N, C-alpha and C positions, 0 to 999 in steps of 0.2 A: 542422110539430111534428117528423118524423122528424129532418131536419138539425141542428135543435137540440139534440136528444137525442144524433144522432151526432157533434155536435162536442163535446159536453159529454164524452162518454163517450171522445173521442180526447183532449181535455186530461187527464183525468184519469189515462187509461192513461200518457202521457206523462208527469204529474207522479211516479206510482209508478215508473216505469222508472228517471227521473233520482234519486228518492230511493234507489232501490237502488244505483245505480251510485256515487253519493257513499258511500256506506256500504260499498262493496266490498273483501272483505278485502285486503291487500295481495301483489300476485303473486309469484308463486317467482322469477321472472327478475329480479324488483330484490333478493329476499332473495339470493341466490346472490351477484348482483354485491357487495352490502354485506360479504357474509361471506366472499370468495373469499380475501381477503389473511389470513383466521386459520387455512388449512388447515396451513399450515408448521408454524406451532406447535402444531396439533393431530395432526400427525406424527411430531412430536418434532425435526422439521428446526431449528427456530427454539427458542433458550431461552426467550422470551418470546414474546406477543401483540405484533405489529408494531403502529405508530401507525395504519397503514392501516387493520390489523384492527378497534382499538379506535374509531377513527371511526366505521368503516362502521357496526357495532353498534350503536354511540349513536345514529348517525342511525335505524336502523331501530329503537331502543326509544323515541325521539322521534315517532315516525310512527304509534305504538300509539295508538288511538283507542277500541277496545273488547276486550273478551275474545277476540270471532272474529279482530281481529286478531292478537292474542298467539298464538292457536290455530293459526292459519294460517302465521305466521312459524315457530313449532314443526315443523309438518308438512313445512314447505318446506326447514328445515334437517336434518330427519333424514334426508329423501329425499336431500336435497342430499350428504351426509355417507355414503351407502351408494357415491357415486361415487367415493371416494378409498380406495385400500389404506392401511393403516397407522394408520388416524384412532383415536385412542387416548380411552377414556372419561374416565380419570384427569385428561388435559389437556384435555379439553373441560370436565368440571366448573370447570378452575381460571380459565377466559375472561372470566366476569362479573364474577369479583374482581380478576381481572388489570387489567379494564378498567373498573374501578370501575362497573357497570350492574347495577342490581337488576332481576331478573326474576322474583322471588317463587316459582321452582320449581326442583329441582334439575337442572344440565343435564345430559343423558345420552343415548345412541342408545337407551336403555331408557327414557326419558321416555314416559308418556303423555300426549300432546297435546292430548286431548280433555276432561281434567280440569282 
């Protein structure tokens, strides 16, 4: 009887873990890699976002499956931008339109990712 209970508990625990792993938010390493090509535009070095910038951000946008994914990407981008001197808010805000990506909120270093 104990072994049946233990086996059921183990199976349910594994199912719970796998369900949460499959719903895990997008990791910052992925976000950073996809958005890295946008830094040249965001710092004013390039006149427009590169094809690689737009492609990476479009891939990120397509990977969003939930509000939590969107929040995670926002948090990662905000944290990543802090590592680069000279990033300009006015240029960041132009990237979604230039890349034809709908994000549903203003893009800024001041964006509240939790709302």
